[in-house]
Structures are given as structure tokens and as C-alpha cells.
C-alpha positions, 0 to 999 in steps of 0.5 A, spaced: 449 550 201 457 551 198 460 557 201 462 561 194 469 560 192 470 555 196 464 550 195 466 542 193 463 539 186 460 544 181 461 551 182 454 553 178 454 559 174 449 564 174 448 568 166 443 574 167 443 574 159 438 577 153 439 570 149 434 572 144 439 577 142 445 575 138 450 579 142 448 576 147 447 569 145 455 569 141 457 571 149 454 565 152 459 561 145 464 565 148 463 562 156 464 555 153 468 556 149 473 558 155 470 552 159 472 548 154 479 551 154 481 550 162 477 543 161 483 543 156 490 545 159 488 545 167 485 538 167 477 539 170 472 535 169 465 536 164 461 538 171 466 544 174 462 548 172 455 548 172 452 554 167 444 556 168 440 563 163 436 567 168 430 570 163 428 576 165 421 578 163 417 585 160 411 587 166 408 583 172 411 578 175 419 580 173 423 580 178 421 573 178 428 571 176 431 574 182 428 569 186 429 562 182 438 567 182 437 566 190 433 558 190 439 556 185 445 558 190 449 561 185 458 561 186 457 567 180 453 571 176 455 575 168 449 579 168 448 584 161 447 590 164 443 590 170 438 593 173 438 596 180 433 591 184 439 585 181 445 589 183 443 589 190 440 583 190 447 580 188 451 586 192 447 584 200 448 575 197 455 577 196 456 572 190 461 575 186 458 578 179 461 581 171 457 586 168 458 584 160 456 591 157 456 598 159 457 600 166 451 605 168 453 605 176 459 609 179 459 602 184 467 599 182 464 593 179 468 588 175 465 590 168 467 587 161 465 590 155 466 593 147 469 600 146 463 604 144 466 609 142 471 605 137 463 602 135 460 609 132 469 611 129 467 604 125 460 606 122 462 613 121 468 610 117 464 605 113 460 611 111 465 616 110 468 609 105 461 611 100 463 616 098 458 620 103 458 626 105 452 627 110 452 623 116 445 622 121 445 619 128 438 616 130 437 612 137 430 612 139 432 613 147 438 616 150 442 612 155 451 612 156 452 607 151 448 611 144 452 618 147 458 613 148 456 610 140 455 617 137 461 620 140 464 615 137 461 616 131 462 626 131 470 625 133 471 621 126 466 626 122 469 631 124 468 638 122 462 635 118 457 636 122 452 631 124 444 631 124 441 627 130 434 624 131 431 629 137 430 623 142 427 622 149 431 619 156 429 612 157 431 607 161 427 601 156 431 595 152 432 597 145 427 595 139 422 594 144 417 599 144 416 602 136 410 607 138 406 612 134 409 618 136 416 615 135 414 612 127 412 619 126 418 623 129 423 618 125 419 620 120 419 627 119 426 627 120 427 623 115 424 628 111 430 634 113 436 630 113 440 633 105 441 627 101 445 623 100 445 621 107 449 615 111 445 614 117 449 610 124 442 607 127 446 605 133 443 598 134 440 594 129 432 594 132 433 600 130 436 600 124 431 596 121 425 602 123 430 607 119 429 603 113 421 601 113 419 609 115 426 611 109 420 606 105 415 610 108 418 617 105 419 614 099 427 614 100 430 609 097 436 605 100 442 604 098 442 610 092 439 616 098 440 613 105 444 608 107 444 606 113 448 602 118 446 598 124 450 595 130 450 587 131 450 585 126 444 580 128 443 575 123 436 574 122 435 582 123 439 585 120 436 579 114 429 581 115 428 587 112 429 589 104 435 591 104 439 588 107 442 591 114 449 593 114 452 592 121 457 592 126 459 586 129 462 586 136 466 582 138 461 578 143 465 572 144 472 576 146 468 578 151 464 572 154 470 569 154 474 575 158 468 575 163 468 568 164 476 568 165 476 572 170 470 571 175 473 563 175 478 567 178 475 570 183 472 563 185 477 560 185 481 565 190 486 567 185 490 572 183 486 578 179 490 585 175 486 589 172 477 589 174 475 592 168 476 591 161 474 594 154 473 590 148 474 592 140 469 590 135 471 586 130 469 589 123 462 592 119 458 586 115 456 589 109 449 588 106 445 592 101 443 598 105 450 602 104 452 596 097 453 604 093 459 608 092 457 615 092 464 619 089 463 626 084 470 625 082 470 620 076 477 618 075 477 617 084 471 613 083 474 609 076 480 607 082 474 604 087 470 601 081 478 597 079 480 596 086 473 593 088 473 589 082 480 586 083 480 585 089 483 578 089 489 581 085 495 581 086 496 588 084 497 596 086 497 602 083 502 602 077 497 597 075 491 602 077 492 607 071 490 606 065 484 605 067 483 613 070 487 616 066 490 620 070 497 620 072 500 617 080 501 624 082 494 628 080 491 621 082 493 620 088 492 628 091 485 626 087 483 621 091 485 622 098 482 629 097 476 624 096 478 620 101 481 622 106 486 614 105 493 613 100 491 608 094 496 603 096 492 603 103 485 603 100 488 596 097 489 593 101 483 595 105 479 592 099 484 586 100 482 585 107 475 586 106 475 580 102 480 575 106 474 576 111 469 575 107 473 568 105 473 567 112 467 565 112 467 560 107 470 553 110 476 556 106 482 553 110 488 559 111 492 557 106 488 555 101 485 563 103 492 565 102 493 561 096 486 564 093 489 571 095 496 571 092 500 572 100 505 568 100 503 564 105 498 563 110 503 567 115 503 572 111 496 572 110 496 572 118 501 578 119 498 582 114 490 580 116 493 582 124 496 588 122 490 592 117 485 588 122 487 587 129 485 580 130 488 574 128 484 570 121 483 564 126 479 569 131 477 574 126 473 567 123 471 565 130 468 571 132 465 571 126 463 565 122 459 562 127 452 565 124 454 567 116 
């Protein structure tokens, strides 16, 4: 067997990822793209890296994949939230590994993860944007990553109260078990919520459960209960009615960064850091949050005008005749209700439209022309300033499944 990091021929990378989930699949796409980038920039031959996916099992024989992994003798491992047996095996083996996901242990293992608190903040901002004043958080299991998402959600909503569904401590994977007791607990909790309420479910599986139980409670979605999940698993989000809005994580960037770090470790290159936190991309808005809960008629009229004309190049001056207020009065009322200025809301609405166009096959220059930007570069600068990533990176991350 080749010595780790110094063998001849292909370097073998084992993937312990839950590939039936969109987040893990996006990790794998990022890994693949990073390999292709190195093949182009470094001249690595096609067989320089060999990847193999080891699927975990649940129930009897659940550790069989560890024996198979040992038999394959990888040079490195990319592992999603590894359990104790897996981590102990890799440590004893002396095989370098990178963890993808929330760091659950006290050990100083290299870890690439998404910003869990930023996920919660993004969900809160989306629910605030549709005018809600009541907010709730649903999690089926109490884990460190659910607590981080709740922290971010609650922090952005302060001083508003967040109604949290009681959940027992557990170590199970999310969404794999929804007992009759869990269903009854969720239904009782939803019946106790003030209406209308925006519910942030800590993952898409649980967001689907919330919508199903809302139907059982005779609660209308999104009019009485607006729901947003996490991971933007396209198949899951669209198998429920109404379709689930969801926070899209930068899974490809996580996978790309993890492979780059593991590659450097295996090849003996200097490592500047063993930790990286990647911000989520955006909320993929669907029917489960397609509503506006704003009591102020002037503010509501302004929001509806901005949404209807986000393809146009307009400013606050063009908006005023459709609202019936002078600019100062509208700005004061809009900021009081929405927590931002009219100009900020116009820019946000236009960037949401750009995101939608980036999920089409239009070229960036064509999108810039359609949205009245002077050039593709002008659009790219505005997009990065508002969203935090370039249009091409956003398209790469989010376009493939949509």
C-alpha cells in the first residue's frame, strides 16, 4: 500500500457523504470542479485523483462501510459529520481527513462548514421582508447546529419573541424519523402560535413536516403560516404543496475548499488554516412564503409596486405617484415597517430578479441589458456588493438543480 501522501500513481480520496441529500451532492459537485481546475492549472493527469463514495447504513451492519474503507486504503477522506467510530478509525489509521459540516467534537480536526448563524439570520430577514411580526422556530432534534441556526434567527429578530417548538435531545439524522408523538407535538405547538406566523424550520425535511401539519390544523400556508427551510433540496421542496421556500447553502464552495485543503495536506504543501466558514447564498423563495403581511396601506402599495417593476430602472421619485404620499412621509413609514430604506428595498428587489435570471440560460451581458445596467461588469459589481458573491459564482452554485 502507498504511504499516505507520498504514494505513486493515483491518490485515493474516500467520500463519506450522504449523497441522497442535495447539500452533500453540491459538495461533490464542488469537489469535481476543483479537481478539474487543478487538472487545467497544474497539468495533473485525469487519473491523478480517484474518488469513491462510501454509503453509511442505518441499523444492523451500520459500520460495514468502515471495513470497506479500510480495505480500499485511501490517502485522504472527506467526511460529513463523522461519528465516533469513523473518527477513531481515521485517527488510528493516520489518514488525513477533512470534516464537512458543523464541528461536533472538541478535537482540532480540519473543518469546512457553512455559517450556521448566518443561515438563521437569512431566514429571519426573508420572513421580515414579507411583513411578519410573529416568528417561530421548528427543530425535531436539539443539536449544536440547530442551536446555532436558532441563535442567528433570534439575534436578527430581537427584541421580538421567537416561539420555539420543544424538542428532545437526540443524535439521529434530521428528517429520518417522524413519529406519531413528534407529529402530535408539532400540531399542538402550531395551534398555540399567534397568527400570522413565520416559521423557520431548521432543515427542508422539517419544513415539509410543518406544511403537512399546517394542513392538518386547517392553517392556510402562506396566509396564516409562512414556512422557510434550509438546504434548498429541489425535489423535497417541490414535493409538498405549497412548494417550500428554503435557504440555499454554498455547498459547492464547501466541497471545493475541502478538496483543496485535503490535496495540499496529501501533497505536503504548507497549510495556512485548518478551518473555514462559508456563508450561505440566498433564500430560494417559493409559494410557502409568497405573501405580504403589511398593515400600512401606503407601505404595502410601495412594496407591491417595487416587486411589479423590479425589471425596470426606476427610483423613489417614480414610485411616489402610486402611493399618494410625499417622499419624506413614505420613507419614515417604510423604514418603521420594513427596517430599511426605499432605496435599499429597490436594490434588493432588483437583485432578486437578477438571481432568477441567473437560473436561466441567459448570458450575464444579456441579463445586464435586460435589467438596464450599463454593462456586465456594472451588474457584477452591483451584484457582489448586495449578495456577496459574483454572478458567475452564484450561477455555478445554484443553477445546476434549478
